[in-house]
N, C-alpha and C positions, 0 to 999 in steps of 0.2 A: 418200332417205328415203321416196320411195312403195313401194318393196320392202318395208322395214319395218313402214309402215303397213298395208300389205296384208297380211303376216304375222301382225302384231297382232291383225288385224281376224278370221282366219280362226280364230285360237285365242281369243279370246273368242265369237265365230259356235259353236265347237264345245263353249263352256261352256253355251252355252244349250240344247245337247240332250247333255250328259255325254259328250260326246267328249273334252273336257278338262274340268281343275277348275273347277266353279263360281265358286270365290274369284276366279278371273281378275276376273271382271263388278265385283269390288268393289275392286280396286288402285286406282282413278282416285280414291275416297274421301280417301288419303292420301298417294298418289306423285304429287307435283306436278314440272313443269317445273324442271330445276335441282337434281332431288334426285339423292341418292347411295344407291345401294340396291346389298345382297349377296344373290344368289342363290347358296345353299350347297347342293350336292347338285341343280346345275344337270342333269343328264342331257342331253337333246336340246333343251333349253331353252323349254319351256313358258311359264315366267316371264318367262325372259331376252329374251326379245322383245318381249313387252306391256310391260315396265319399259323397257326401251330406246326403245321408243316414246313412254311418257309423261314421260321426265325429259327429253327432247328432247335439242337439240345441245350444252345447255350442263351438261346431267347425267350421273351416271356411274352404269354397272353393272359390279360386280365378281363376275363367274360362277367358282365353283369345281365341276368334276367331275374325281374322281380315275380313272375308268375310261379308256382311252386309246380307244374306240371311241365312245362317245357325245361325250367330249371333241374328237376331230378332227371328227365330224357335226357338231357346235355350231361348231366353228371355221369351218367351210367355210361354214354356213348365215349366220354373221354377217358373213362377207365379202360373201357371194352378194347379202343384203338390205342392205348398206352400212352396218350396224351400228357405226358408227366409236366410239359411246360406251360400248362394251363392250369390257372385257380381261378375258380366259378364263383360267383356271388349271388347269393338268394337276395338281389336288393336291385333297387333304381339307383339311378344318378340325375342331379339335378344341381342347383345353385347352394342347397344348404343343406346340413344334418337334419335328422328328423325321421319322424315317423307319418307317412301321407297315405291318403285314400286312392286307391287305384280301382277306377271302373273295369270291369270286364263286360262288354256288350255280348248278348245273348240273341241268337235267332234262330226261330224254330225250334227253341228249347238248347241249342248247342252254343257252348262258349265260342266267341270270336277272337282265339289268344291274340292274332295281329294287330284288332283292333283298341287292343287294352292302352288304357291311357290316365293319368295321373290329374284328380281334380284340382290340385294347387293352380291357381289362376286361371281355373276354367271358366270361358264365358258361354261356350255355345256347346252343350251337351252332345248335339250331332243328332243323328235320325234314328237311332237304337235307343229307344226310352228304356227297354228291359237290361238290367244290366247288375250283375252282381259286385258287391263292393268287398274290397280284401284291403287291410292295414298293412303295408309294405315300408320296410326300413330306405331311408334315402341317404345316400352318402356324395360326395363331389369330387370331378377326378383329383382337383386340388388336394383335397383330404385323405384321398387314398395314396396320392403318391408320398404326402406325408407320414400316414403311418405304415406304411408298408415300404418305406426307404427306397422309395424308387428312385434311382440317378438320373433317367433320361427315358423320353417318351418319343418313339420315332412315330407313331402313326395310331389314330384314332378313328374307329367307325360309329356313326351315331344313326339310329332308328328308333325313334322313341313316341312317334305318333302324333308330331307337333311340339315337343315338348324341347326340340333341341334348343333353343335360345336360352332356357335354363341351363343345360347340359353345358353349353359354352361359356355361360356365365360363371358356373362352378367349374371351369376350365382356365380361367384368364391366367393363372400364373403360371399354369403348365405351358399353355400355348405362348405366352410371350417368353419364357424360359428356355423352350426346348423347340418351337416351330415344327412341330409334327406334321404330318400329312393327315389332312380330315376328309374322311368319307361321310357325307350326309344326306339322308333323305331329305330331301324340300320339297313337300306338296302342300299347295296353298287348301286344299279342302281338309288336312288335317291341321295346319297352323291358324284354320279358320277357329279352332275350337276355343283358342288361346287369344283371338284378338292380333294376332302377326302376321306378318308379310313374308312372301317368298324374298322381297327386296329387303326387307328389314334383316331376314337373316343372313343371306350372303354378304350384305354390304358391310356388316359388322366385321366380316373376316377380308373382305377387301380392303378396309379403311386400315387396317393390320398390317397390308402390305402383303396378304395370299392372293394368287392368282387360281379362278375357278375355271375346271375341267368336265368335260364329259366322255364317256367311252362309246365312241363312234367307229366305225370302221375297223375294229380291234386295235386301237389306237387311243390315247387320251389326247383329246385336242381341245385347244382353249375356247373359250366360252366368256360373254359378258353379262348372260342373264338366264334366267329360270324359265323354263317353257312346262306346259300342262303335260306334255308327253315326256317328258321324262323325270324319274325321282331321285337319281343318287347324283352328287355332284362332288367332283374333288377337290380340295383346296390343296396348293402348296407354296409355301414360303416363296416369296417372289427373290 
């Protein structure tokens, strides 16, 4: 666990100088030893490693990444860091089970992994016409909890390039039963691809009794609106 501690510490240190997301510094507010967490859209593990460190040996982190290259890098990194409390799945999450087409945009001949998105429900492809298409498995949070017999969920992070509403739809039972803290990327430029609005996504949780927060001045602060200059929003059960 020493290597995992170092990896998590480096990512938190990076957050203090904007090399990684500043919200990493606020995870310990609501993620405790023994917690069960989901990292949806895990990419290379920016959140996976700090979460694995926070939940400790008795906790669990379920990370999902549909792209093969980031998935393999994360898998190798978790092995190297000794993060045995992490289960990584090469899949996307949504509202229902099946195989879906994932678009991986290219620019100057290079893949932009951070902008990959599912075609399901896509209304506006975006400015990058060049894209590689991959067929990927899709699960739902509720189904994963059922298959893995997960008895509790404490925290869910979702960064899926505008597909957040579908992930929340597929987590309806889990949210109602466990009321986990939720950290969502909400950016209108990504939601536009699916004809969604930030008000719609945030409002769906506020209607369920959740409160919305942003990480500001090294603490979580309540807010009632999504603004263009911020990407990530924390929702906690009221």
